[in-house]
A tleap script that builds the chain and sets N, CA, C and O, in Angstrom:
source leaprc.protein.ff14SB
mol = sequence {
  NMET GLU LYS ILE SER VAL LYS VAL CYS LEU
  GLY THR THR CYS PHE VAL MET GLY GLY ALA
  ASN LEU GLN GLU LEU VAL ASP ILE ILE PRO
  ARG LYS TYR GLY ASP LYS VAL GLU VAL ALA
  GLY SER PRO CYS LEU GLY MET CYS SER ILE
  GLN TRP ASN TYR SER LYS ALA PRO TYR VAL
  LYS ILE ASP ASP ASP ILE ILE GLU GLU ALA
  THR VAL GLU LYS VAL LEU GLU ALA ILE ASP
  THR LYS LEU GLY SER CLYS
}
set mol.1.N position { 103.551 3.558 -118.103 }
set mol.1.CA position { 103.302 3.963 -119.482 }
set mol.1.C position { 103.422 5.483 -119.588 }
set mol.1.O position { 102.924 6.228 -118.744 }
set mol.2.N position { 104.099 5.915 -120.650 }
set mol.2.CA position { 104.236 7.348 -120.872 }
set mol.2.C position { 102.904 7.952 -121.298 }
set mol.2.O position { 102.035 7.282 -121.855 }
set mol.3.N position { 102.784 9.222 -121.020 }
set mol.3.CA position { 101.591 9.967 -121.420 }
set mol.3.C position { 101.515 10.036 -122.938 }
set mol.3.O position { 102.526 10.273 -123.598 }
set mol.4.N position { 100.334 9.833 -123.493 }
set mol.4.CA position { 100.115 9.947 -124.935 }
set mol.4.C position { 99.947 11.422 -125.272 }
set mol.4.O position { 99.218 12.150 -124.598 }
set mol.5.N position { 100.633 11.848 -126.324 }
set mol.5.CA position { 100.568 13.239 -126.767 }
set mol.5.C position { 99.669 13.353 -127.994 }
set mol.5.O position { 99.875 12.665 -128.993 }
set mol.6.N position { 98.674 14.227 -127.907 }
set mol.6.CA position { 97.768 14.483 -129.025 }
set mol.6.C position { 97.912 15.939 -129.425 }
set mol.6.O position { 97.722 16.838 -128.607 }
set mol.7.N position { 98.252 16.171 -130.697 }
set mol.7.CA position { 98.383 17.534 -131.209 }
set mol.7.C position { 97.389 17.720 -132.345 }
set mol.7.O position { 97.424 16.996 -133.341 }
set mol.8.N position { 96.513 18.688 -132.188 }
set mol.8.CA position { 95.489 18.998 -133.185 }
set mol.8.C position { 95.985 20.174 -134.018 }
set mol.8.O position { 96.289 21.239 -133.482 }
set mol.9.N position { 96.064 19.974 -135.334 }
set mol.9.CA position { 96.509 21.056 -136.214 }
set mol.9.C position { 95.410 22.106 -136.310 }
set mol.9.O position { 94.259 21.803 -136.626 }
set mol.10.N position { 95.792 23.343 -136.031 }
set mol.10.CA position { 94.853 24.454 -136.123 }
set mol.10.C position { 95.241 25.418 -137.242 }
set mol.10.O position { 94.787 26.561 -137.277 }
set mol.11.N position { 96.092 24.936 -138.162 }
set mol.11.CA position { 96.463 25.740 -139.319 }
set mol.11.C position { 95.235 26.033 -140.167 }
set mol.11.O position { 94.208 25.370 -140.021 }
set mol.12.N position { 95.329 27.000 -141.032 }
set mol.12.CA position { 94.170 27.455 -141.810 }
set mol.12.C position { 93.498 26.334 -142.584 }
set mol.12.O position { 92.281 26.170 -142.497 }
set mol.13.N position { 94.265 25.561 -143.339 }
set mol.13.CA position { 93.662 24.497 -144.145 }
set mol.13.C position { 92.951 23.489 -143.266 }
set mol.13.O position { 91.804 23.134 -143.538 }
set mol.14.N position { 93.607 23.025 -142.223 }
set mol.14.CA position { 92.985 22.045 -141.333 }
set mol.14.C position { 91.748 22.620 -140.649 }
set mol.14.O position { 90.718 21.955 -140.537 }
set mol.15.N position { 91.866 23.855 -140.199 }
set mol.15.CA position { 90.745 24.484 -139.497 }
set mol.15.C position { 89.520 24.571 -140.402 }
set mol.15.O position { 88.407 24.249 -139.985 }
set mol.16.N position { 89.730 25.006 -141.639 }
set mol.16.CA position { 88.626 25.174 -142.589 }
set mol.16.C position { 88.039 23.820 -143.015 }
set mol.16.O position { 86.841 23.711 -143.278 }
set mol.17.N position { 88.893 22.795 -143.081 }
set mol.17.CA position { 88.436 21.499 -143.569 }
set mol.17.C position { 87.932 20.582 -142.459 }
set mol.17.O position { 87.842 19.369 -142.651 }
set mol.18.N position { 87.606 21.149 -141.308 }
set mol.18.CA position { 86.986 20.359 -140.247 }
set mol.18.C position { 87.699 20.396 -138.921 }
set mol.18.O position { 87.182 19.893 -137.923 }
set mol.19.N position { 88.875 20.980 -138.891 }
set mol.19.CA position { 89.635 21.042 -137.656 }
set mol.19.C position { 88.946 21.832 -136.554 }
set mol.19.O position { 89.204 21.613 -135.371 }
set mol.20.N position { 88.078 22.743 -136.941 }
set mol.20.CA position { 87.346 23.522 -135.934 }
set mol.20.C position { 86.549 22.586 -135.027 }
set mol.20.O position { 86.434 22.834 -133.827 }
set mol.21.N position { 86.005 21.518 -135.592 }
set mol.21.CA position { 85.227 20.549 -134.799 }
set mol.21.C position { 86.110 19.772 -133.831 }
set mol.21.O position { 85.629 19.276 -132.812 }
set mol.22.N position { 87.392 19.665 -134.142 }
set mol.22.CA position { 88.300 18.892 -133.298 }
set mol.22.C position { 88.634 19.600 -131.995 }
set mol.22.O position { 89.223 18.997 -131.098 }
set mol.23.N position { 88.269 20.857 -131.878 }
set mol.23.CA position { 88.513 21.581 -130.633 }
set mol.23.C position { 87.757 20.947 -129.465 }
set mol.23.O position { 88.113 21.155 -128.305 }
set mol.24.N position { 86.717 20.178 -129.772 }
set mol.24.CA position { 85.986 19.446 -128.729 }
set mol.24.C position { 86.906 18.520 -127.946 }
set mol.24.O position { 86.668 18.242 -126.771 }
set mol.25.N position { 87.959 18.045 -128.607 }
set mol.25.CA position { 88.876 17.103 -127.966 }
set mol.25.C position { 89.517 17.682 -126.716 }
set mol.25.O position { 89.863 16.940 -125.797 }
set mol.26.N position { 89.679 18.995 -126.672 }
set mol.26.CA position { 90.283 19.644 -125.504 }
set mol.26.C position { 89.430 19.404 -124.257 }
set mol.26.O position { 89.966 19.331 -123.151 }
set mol.27.N position { 88.124 19.281 -124.419 }
set mol.27.CA position { 87.230 18.994 -123.292 }
set mol.27.C position { 87.037 17.495 -123.084 }
set mol.27.O position { 86.994 17.020 -121.949 }
set mol.28.N position { 86.921 16.759 -124.175 }
set mol.28.CA position { 86.604 15.328 -124.100 }
set mol.28.C position { 87.762 14.505 -123.541 }
set mol.28.O position { 87.560 13.670 -122.660 }
set mol.29.N position { 88.959 14.735 -124.043 }
set mol.29.CA position { 90.105 13.894 -123.684 }
set mol.29.C position { 90.409 13.906 -122.183 }
set mol.29.O position { 90.561 12.829 -121.605 }
set mol.30.N position { 90.506 15.059 -121.526 }
set mol.30.CA position { 90.785 15.023 -120.078 }
set mol.30.C position { 89.695 14.298 -119.281 }
set mol.30.O position { 89.991 13.591 -118.318 }
set mol.31.N position { 88.439 14.477 -119.687 }
set mol.31.CA position { 87.349 13.790 -118.975 }
set mol.31.C position { 87.418 12.282 -119.172 }
set mol.31.O position { 87.183 11.517 -118.236 }
set mol.32.N position { 87.739 11.859 -120.383 }
set mol.32.CA position { 87.715 10.427 -120.707 }
set mol.32.C position { 88.977 9.693 -120.263 }
set mol.32.O position { 88.893 8.549 -119.815 }
set mol.33.N position { 90.147 10.329 -120.379 }
set mol.33.CA position { 91.411 9.632 -120.144 }
set mol.33.C position { 92.206 10.147 -118.954 }
set mol.33.O position { 93.234 9.568 -118.603 }
set mol.34.N position { 91.752 11.216 -118.333 }
set mol.34.CA position { 92.485 11.760 -117.193 }
set mol.34.C position { 93.877 12.208 -117.593 }
set mol.34.O position { 94.059 12.871 -118.613 }
set mol.35.N position { 94.860 11.839 -116.779 }
set mol.35.CA position { 96.226 12.296 -117.038 }
set mol.35.C position { 97.022 11.348 -117.938 }
set mol.35.O position { 98.234 11.513 -118.076 }
set mol.36.N position { 96.372 10.368 -118.548 }
set mol.36.CA position { 97.061 9.438 -119.457 }
set mol.36.C position { 97.336 10.060 -120.817 }
set mol.36.O position { 98.221 9.612 -121.546 }
set mol.37.N position { 96.565 11.107 -121.159 }
set mol.37.CA position { 96.669 11.720 -122.484 }
set mol.37.C position { 96.747 13.229 -122.335 }
set mol.37.O position { 95.987 13.840 -121.583 }
set mol.38.N position { 97.679 13.811 -123.065 }
set mol.38.CA position { 97.842 15.263 -123.081 }
set mol.38.C position { 97.410 15.769 -124.461 }
set mol.38.O position { 97.855 15.244 -125.481 }
set mol.39.N position { 96.563 16.765 -124.492 }
set mol.39.CA position { 96.067 17.301 -125.766 }
set mol.39.C position { 96.407 18.780 -125.872 }
set mol.39.O position { 96.320 19.526 -124.896 }
set mol.40.N position { 96.797 19.190 -127.081 }
set mol.40.CA position { 97.129 20.595 -127.313 }
set mol.40.C position { 96.870 20.931 -128.775 }
set mol.40.O position { 96.894 20.062 -129.647 }
set mol.41.N position { 96.624 22.196 -129.014 }
set mol.41.CA position { 96.520 22.678 -130.387 }
set mol.41.C position { 97.909 23.012 -130.902 }
set mol.41.O position { 98.808 23.352 -130.133 }
set mol.42.N position { 98.070 22.912 -132.206 }
set mol.42.CA position { 99.340 23.253 -132.832 }
set mol.42.C position { 99.056 24.249 -133.951 }
set mol.42.O position { 98.127 24.039 -134.731 }
set mol.43.N position { 99.828 25.323 -134.050 }
set mol.43.CA position { 99.573 26.304 -135.104 }
set mol.43.C position { 99.586 25.663 -136.494 }
set mol.43.O position { 98.840 26.084 -137.378 }
set mol.44.N position { 100.436 24.638 -136.687 }
set mol.44.CA position { 100.478 23.914 -137.955 }
set mol.44.C position { 101.370 22.700 -137.767 }
set mol.44.O position { 102.453 22.811 -137.191 }
set mol.45.N position { 100.930 21.541 -138.246 }
set mol.45.CA position { 101.753 20.338 -138.196 }
set mol.45.C position { 102.604 20.191 -139.450 }
set mol.45.O position { 103.465 19.314 -139.515 }
set mol.46.N position { 102.371 21.041 -140.448 }
set mol.46.CA position { 103.172 21.033 -141.660 }
set mol.46.C position { 102.837 19.932 -142.642 }
set mol.46.O position { 103.560 19.753 -143.622 }
set mol.47.N position { 101.786 19.200 -142.420 }
set mol.47.CA position { 101.455 18.069 -143.284 }
set mol.47.C position { 101.024 18.502 -144.681 }
set mol.47.O position { 101.320 17.807 -145.653 }
set mol.48.N position { 100.350 19.605 -144.803 }
set mol.48.CA position { 99.903 20.071 -146.128 }
set mol.48.C position { 101.083 20.433 -147.011 }
set mol.48.O position { 101.038 20.232 -148.225 }
set mol.49.N position { 102.138 20.965 -146.411 }
set mol.49.CA position { 103.301 21.335 -147.214 }
set mol.49.C position { 104.052 20.103 -147.703 }
set mol.49.O position { 104.754 20.167 -148.713 }
set mol.50.N position { 103.914 18.989 -147.003 }
set mol.50.CA position { 104.572 17.752 -147.400 }
set mol.50.C position { 103.814 17.099 -148.557 }
set mol.50.O position { 104.420 16.604 -149.507 }
set mol.51.N position { 102.493 17.102 -148.465 }
set mol.51.CA position { 101.692 16.414 -149.483 }
set mol.51.C position { 100.511 17.269 -149.920 }
set mol.51.O position { 99.362 16.828 -149.896 }
set mol.52.N position { 100.811 18.488 -150.315 }
set mol.52.CA position { 99.758 19.443 -150.642 }
set mol.52.C position { 98.792 18.935 -151.712 }
set mol.52.O position { 97.580 19.100 -151.569 }
set mol.53.N position { 99.299 18.327 -152.769 }
set mol.53.CA position { 98.423 17.855 -153.852 }
set mol.53.C position { 97.462 16.770 -153.385 }
set mol.53.O position { 96.433 16.535 -154.017 }
set mol.54.N position { 97.790 16.125 -152.305 }
set mol.54.CA position { 96.961 15.021 -151.799 }
set mol.54.C position { 96.489 15.317 -150.384 }
set mol.54.O position { 96.339 14.408 -149.567 }
set mol.55.N position { 96.261 16.575 -150.104 }
set mol.55.CA position { 95.903 16.978 -148.753 }
set mol.55.C position { 94.690 16.225 -148.235 }
set mol.55.O position { 93.663 16.108 -148.904 }
set mol.56.N position { 94.844 15.727 -147.037 }
set mol.56.CA position { 93.748 15.012 -146.376 }
set mol.56.C position { 93.498 15.653 -145.016 }
set mol.56.O position { 93.379 14.967 -144.001 }
set mol.57.N position { 93.423 16.959 -145.016 }
set mol.57.CA position { 93.184 17.713 -143.787 }
set mol.57.C position { 91.768 17.416 -143.289 }
set mol.57.O position { 90.902 17.043 -144.080 }
set mol.58.N position { 91.530 17.575 -142.012 }
set mol.58.CA position { 92.431 18.014 -140.953 }
set mol.58.C position { 93.314 16.871 -140.441 }
set mol.58.O position { 92.986 15.692 -140.571 }
set mol.59.N position { 94.444 17.272 -139.856 }
set mol.59.CA position { 95.418 16.319 -139.331 }
set mol.59.C position { 95.493 16.406 -137.817 }
set mol.59.O position { 95.353 17.478 -137.227 }
set mol.60.N position { 95.716 15.250 -137.203 }
set mol.60.CA position { 95.990 15.168 -135.770 }
set mol.60.C position { 97.184 14.242 -135.617 }
set mol.60.O position { 97.262 13.206 -136.278 }
set mol.61.N position { 98.108 14.613 -134.751 }
set mol.61.CA position { 99.272 13.775 -134.480 }
set mol.61.C position { 99.114 13.160 -133.100 }
set mol.61.O position { 98.949 13.870 -132.108 }
set mol.62.N position { 99.165 11.836 -133.044 }
set mol.62.CA position { 99.103 11.116 -131.775 }
set mol.62.C position { 100.451 10.441 -131.600 }
set mol.62.O position { 100.772 9.486 -132.307 }
set mol.63.N position { 101.234 10.936 -130.664 }
set mol.63.CA position { 102.636 10.557 -130.530 }
set mol.63.C position { 103.294 10.756 -131.896 }
set mol.63.O position { 103.406 11.897 -132.345 }
set mol.64.N position { 103.730 9.701 -132.567 }
set mol.64.CA position { 104.378 9.859 -133.874 }
set mol.64.C position { 103.465 9.484 -135.034 }
set mol.64.O position { 103.890 9.510 -136.189 }
set mol.65.N position { 102.229 9.139 -134.744 }
set mol.65.CA position { 101.285 8.716 -135.781 }
set mol.65.C position { 100.426 9.886 -136.245 }
set mol.65.O position { 99.942 10.675 -135.434 }
set mol.66.N position { 100.243 9.989 -137.564 }
set mol.66.CA position { 99.409 11.050 -138.131 }
set mol.66.C position { 98.051 10.472 -138.504 }
set mol.66.O position { 97.967 9.436 -139.164 }
set mol.67.N position { 96.991 11.147 -138.078 }
set mol.67.CA position { 95.632 10.780 -138.473 }
set mol.67.C position { 95.217 11.765 -139.558 }
set mol.67.O position { 95.178 12.973 -139.323 }
set mol.68.N position { 94.912 11.257 -140.733 }
set mol.68.CA position { 94.448 12.094 -141.846 }
set mol.68.C position { 92.934 12.139 -141.820 }
set mol.68.O position { 92.282 11.218 -141.328 }
set mol.69.N position { 92.371 13.232 -142.361 }
set mol.69.CA position { 90.915 13.418 -142.377 }
set mol.69.C position { 90.334 13.099 -141.003 }
set mol.69.O position { 89.359 12.361 -140.859 }
set mol.70.N position { 90.981 13.693 -140.000 }
set mol.70.CA position { 90.656 13.400 -138.606 }
set mol.70.C position { 89.256 13.856 -138.229 }
set mol.70.O position { 88.776 14.909 -138.648 }
set mol.71.N position { 88.627 13.020 -137.422 }
set mol.71.CA position { 87.355 13.356 -136.781 }
set mol.71.C position { 87.528 13.063 -135.295 }
set mol.71.O position { 88.480 12.391 -134.899 }
set mol.72.N position { 86.627 13.556 -134.487 }
set mol.72.CA position { 86.681 13.275 -133.054 }
set mol.72.C position { 86.657 11.764 -132.839 }
set mol.72.O position { 87.414 11.238 -132.023 }
set mol.73.N position { 85.795 11.073 -133.564 }
set mol.73.CA position { 85.654 9.630 -133.404 }
set mol.73.C position { 86.949 8.895 -133.773 }
set mol.73.O position { 87.378 7.995 -133.050 }
set mol.74.N position { 87.570 9.277 -134.895 }
set mol.74.CA position { 88.814 8.623 -135.322 }
set mol.74.C position { 89.926 8.835 -134.301 }
set mol.74.O position { 90.707 7.923 -134.031 }
set mol.75.N position { 89.996 10.025 -133.740 }
set mol.75.CA position { 91.041 10.332 -132.769 }
set mol.75.C position { 90.827 9.527 -131.489 }
set mol.75.O position { 91.773 8.945 -130.956 }
set mol.76.N position { 89.595 9.491 -130.997 }
set mol.76.CA position { 89.315 8.735 -129.772 }
set mol.76.C position { 89.572 7.250 -129.978 }
set mol.76.O position { 90.079 6.576 -129.081 }
set mol.77.N position { 89.227 6.739 -131.145 }
set mol.77.CA position { 89.482 5.324 -131.458 }
set mol.77.C position { 90.990 5.028 -131.460 }
set mol.77.O position { 91.428 4.005 -130.934 }
set mol.78.N position { 91.770 5.925 -132.051 }
set mol.78.CA position { 93.227 5.750 -132.091 }
set mol.78.C position { 93.823 5.791 -130.679 }
set mol.78.O position { 94.736 5.025 -130.369 }
set mol.79.N position { 93.312 6.679 -129.831 }
set mol.79.CA position { 93.788 6.752 -128.448 }
set mol.79.C position { 93.436 5.463 -127.714 }
set mol.79.O position { 94.272 4.905 -127.002 }
set mol.80.N position { 92.207 4.990 -127.882 }
set mol.80.CA position { 91.785 3.731 -127.237 }
set mol.80.C position { 92.694 2.585 -127.660 }
set mol.80.O position { 93.087 1.760 -126.836 }
set mol.81.N position { 93.025 2.536 -128.944 }
set mol.81.CA position { 93.903 1.481 -129.447 }
set mol.81.C position { 95.283 1.576 -128.801 }
set mol.81.O position { 95.844 0.565 -128.379 }
set mol.82.N position { 95.829 2.787 -128.724 }
set mol.82.CA position { 97.149 2.975 -128.090 }
set mol.82.C position { 97.134 2.581 -126.627 }
set mol.82.O position { 98.109 2.032 -126.114 }
set mol.83.N position { 96.026 2.861 -125.954 }
set mol.83.CA position { 95.920 2.535 -124.535 }
set mol.83.C position { 95.551 1.072 -124.301 }
set mol.83.O position { 95.562 0.591 -123.168 }
set mol.84.N position { 95.220 0.367 -125.396 }
set mol.84.CA position { 94.818 -1.035 -125.260 }
set mol.84.C position { 93.397 -1.202 -124.789 }
set mol.84.O position { 93.020 -2.265 -124.294 }
set mol.85.N position { 92.586 -0.136 -124.942 }
set mol.85.CA position { 91.185 -0.181 -124.504 }
set mol.85.C position { 90.295 -0.903 -125.491 }
set mol.85.O position { 89.176 -1.290 -125.151 }
set mol.86.N position { 90.784 -1.094 -126.730 }
set mol.86.CA position { 89.960 -1.764 -127.744 }
set mol.86.C position { 90.699 -2.935 -128.289 }
set mol.86.O position { 90.185 -3.640 -129.157 }
savepdb mol mol.pdb
quit
């Protein structure tokens, strides 16, 4: 199985709307999943520019899937689902 890629948007809108809390994922993911999941911050995923009027920041991208109004719990649940843990 290929490594799952997690990108946390750290753009201004996402950061202000809760993305700052998602920085915990940098510590949690390696401890919980080892080398199965790679996590990184992204200066901007560009999602607000696509749907600015309906912004649901913060955003996290897991492989090709976008998580809107992301929380640590939502991201971990999505990773578990991808890994078949749930």
